[in-house]
C-alpha positions as CSV (number, residue, x, y, z in Angstrom):
1,M,7.4,-0.9,25.2
2,A,4.0,-0.2,26.2
3,E,1.2,-3.3,25.7
4,H,-1.7,-1.1,26.0
5,L,-0.9,1.7,23.4
6,Y,-0.7,1.4,19.7
7,G,1.7,4.7,19.7
8,V,1.5,8.1,19.7
9,L,0.1,10.8,17.4
10,A,1.3,14.3,17.0
11,E,-0.4,16.8,14.7
12,F,1.1,19.4,12.6
13,E,-0.5,22.4,10.9
14,S,1.6,22.3,7.4
15,P,3.0,19.8,5.0
16,E,6.4,21.5,5.4
17,R,6.2,21.3,9.0
18,L,5.2,17.7,9.3
19,L,8.2,16.9,6.5
20,E,10.6,18.6,8.9
21,A,9.3,16.6,12.3
22,T,9.4,13.4,10.1
23,R,13.5,14.3,9.2
24,Q,13.6,15.1,12.6
25,A,12.3,11.5,14.1
26,M,14.3,9.6,11.5
27,E,17.3,11.4,12.5
28,A,16.4,11.0,16.3
29,G,16.5,7.0,15.4
30,Y,12.8,6.4,15.1
31,R,11.7,3.9,12.4
32,D,8.5,2.6,13.0
33,L,6.6,5.8,11.7
34,D,3.6,6.6,9.6
35,A,2.0,10.0,8.3
36,F,-1.5,10.8,7.3
37,T,-2.3,13.8,5.4
38,P,-5.1,15.3,3.6
39,F,-3.4,15.2,0.0
40,P,0.0,13.8,-1.2
41,V,3.2,15.6,0.5
42,E,6.3,15.4,-1.8
43,G,9.1,13.6,-0.4
44,L,7.1,12.3,2.6
45,D,7.4,8.6,1.0
46,R,11.0,8.8,0.8
47,V,11.6,10.4,4.6
48,V,9.1,7.7,6.0
49,R,11.4,4.9,3.9
50,L,8.3,3.2,2.4
51,P,8.8,0.3,0.5
52,R,8.7,0.6,-3.3
53,P,5.4,-0.9,-4.4
54,T,5.5,-4.3,-6.8
55,I,2.3,-4.2,-8.1
56,S,3.5,-4.1,-11.5
57,F,5.4,-7.5,-10.9
58,A,2.2,-9.0,-9.7
59,G,0.5,-7.4,-13.1
60,L,3.3,-9.0,-15.3
61,G,2.8,-12.4,-13.3
62,G,-1.0,-12.4,-13.9
63,A,-0.3,-11.5,-17.6
64,I,1.8,-14.6,-17.9
65,A,-0.6,-16.9,-16.0
66,G,-3.7,-15.4,-18.4
67,A,-2.0,-15.7,-21.5
68,G,-0.5,-19.2,-20.9
69,A,-4.2,-20.2,-19.3
70,A,-5.8,-18.9,-22.5
71,L,-3.4,-20.6,-24.9
72,L,-3.3,-24.2,-23.3
73,M,-7.2,-24.0,-22.9
74,Q,-7.4,-23.5,-26.6
75,F,-4.7,-25.9,-27.5
76,Y,-6.5,-28.3,-25.5
77,V,-9.7,-27.9,-26.6
78,N,-8.4,-28.1,-30.4
79,Y,-6.7,-31.3,-29.4
80,D,-9.9,-33.1,-27.7
81,Y,-12.4,-31.6,-30.5
82,P,-10.5,-31.0,-33.8
83,L,-12.3,-28.8,-36.5
84,N,-11.3,-28.2,-39.6
85,V,-12.8,-24.9,-40.8
86,G,-11.9,-23.3,-43.9
87,G,-8.7,-25.5,-44.4
88,R,-6.9,-23.4,-41.5
89,P,-4.5,-25.9,-39.0
90,V,-5.6,-27.3,-36.3
91,Y,-3.4,-25.0,-33.8
92,A,-3.6,-21.8,-35.6
93,I,-2.3,-19.4,-33.0
94,S,-3.7,-16.3,-34.8
95,A,-6.9,-17.9,-34.3
96,F,-6.5,-17.7,-30.5
97,A,-5.2,-14.5,-30.1
98,V,-8.8,-12.5,-28.8
99,V,-9.6,-14.9,-25.9
100,T,-5.4,-15.0,-25.4
101,F,-5.8,-11.1,-25.1
102,E,-8.7,-11.0,-23.2
103,L,-7.5,-13.2,-20.4
104,T,-4.4,-11.5,-20.3
105,I,-5.7,-8.3,-19.5
106,L,-8.1,-9.9,-17.0
107,F,-5.4,-11.8,-14.9
108,S,-3.1,-8.8,-15.1
109,A,-5.6,-6.4,-13.8
110,L,-7.1,-9.0,-11.3
111,A,-3.5,-9.8,-9.9
112,M,-2.8,-6.2,-10.0
113,L,-5.6,-5.5,-7.6
114,I,-5.0,-8.0,-5.2
115,A,-1.3,-6.9,-5.0
116,M,-2.5,-3.5,-4.5
117,L,-4.9,-4.4,-1.5
118,W,-2.5,-6.6,-0.2
119,Q,0.3,-4.2,-0.1
120,N,-1.8,-1.3,1.2
121,G,-3.0,-3.8,4.0
122,L,-6.8,-3.5,3.2
123,P,-9.2,-4.5,4.3
124,R,-8.7,-2.9,7.5
125,L,-11.8,-2.9,9.3
126,N,-10.1,-1.3,12.4
127,Y,-7.4,1.1,12.8
128,P,-6.6,2.5,16.3
129,V,-5.5,5.5,14.9
130,F,-9.1,7.0,14.0
131,A,-10.4,6.5,17.2
132,A,-8.0,9.8,18.2
133,K,-9.9,12.7,19.3
134,R,-8.4,15.3,16.3
135,F,-7.7,12.8,13.9
136,H,-11.0,13.3,12.0
137,R,-9.3,16.7,10.6
138,A,-6.5,14.6,8.9
139,S,-9.0,14.6,5.6
140,R,-9.1,18.2,5.7
141,D,-6.5,20.5,7.0
142,R,-4.1,19.2,9.1
143,F,-1.1,16.2,9.4
144,F,-0.3,13.9,11.6
145,L,2.8,11.8,12.5
146,C,2.6,8.6,14.6
147,V,5.5,6.9,16.3
148,N,4.4,3.2,16.6
149,A,4.6,1.7,19.8
150,Q,6.7,-1.3,18.4
151,D,9.7,1.1,17.5
152,A,12.8,0.3,19.4
153,L,13.4,3.7,20.7
154,F,9.5,3.9,21.8
155,D,9.2,5.1,25.5
156,E,5.9,6.7,26.4
157,R,7.1,9.9,28.0
158,E,10.0,10.5,26.2
159,T,8.8,10.1,22.8
160,R,5.3,12.6,23.7
161,A,7.9,15.3,25.0
162,F,10.3,14.5,21.6
163,L,7.5,15.1,19.6
164,S,5.9,18.3,21.5
165,G,9.7,19.8,21.4
166,I,9.5,19.6,17.5
167,G,6.6,21.8,17.1
168,A,3.9,19.5,16.9
169,L,0.4,21.3,17.6
170,S,-1.0,18.6,19.7
171,V,0.4,15.0,21.0
172,E,-2.1,12.4,21.8
173,L,-1.5,8.7,23.4
174,V,-3.4,6.3,21.1
175,P,-4.6,3.1,22.7
176,K,-5.0,-0.4,20.9
């Protein structure tokens, strides 16, 4: 494993070629792969074996926490300072609906935002792949596959040769 390298970056001209190259890399035993495309490529997430996002569970947890906080806050205020308005009971849950709904939505949205940023690894201020010479084309018309240097099968020469052999237009070493 090279200590000075982030990985090896291979450039492909089409999404089909990238998908096939990614399949071949997985079949060869590489597991620490990352793909960069200008638009979503159908099936690439399954080939790279990206983990399923758990943002919805964070949203559910945030919603439950928000509803619980709203109800507890309102119950406490009514206990500490009870008002008899129009003959309603002190703990009229129907009167708490608006605040409970608003805090449920707020906490759920904030929890999902934080979970999304965390799962995406953001904010990432420096990503070594961005310094690659040809990587600027990843947002326009090229498709890239990066084999991370932390991969168990990574060898600088063999990985470069493998990626060149499966049809990469260019192969570049990415320093840390």
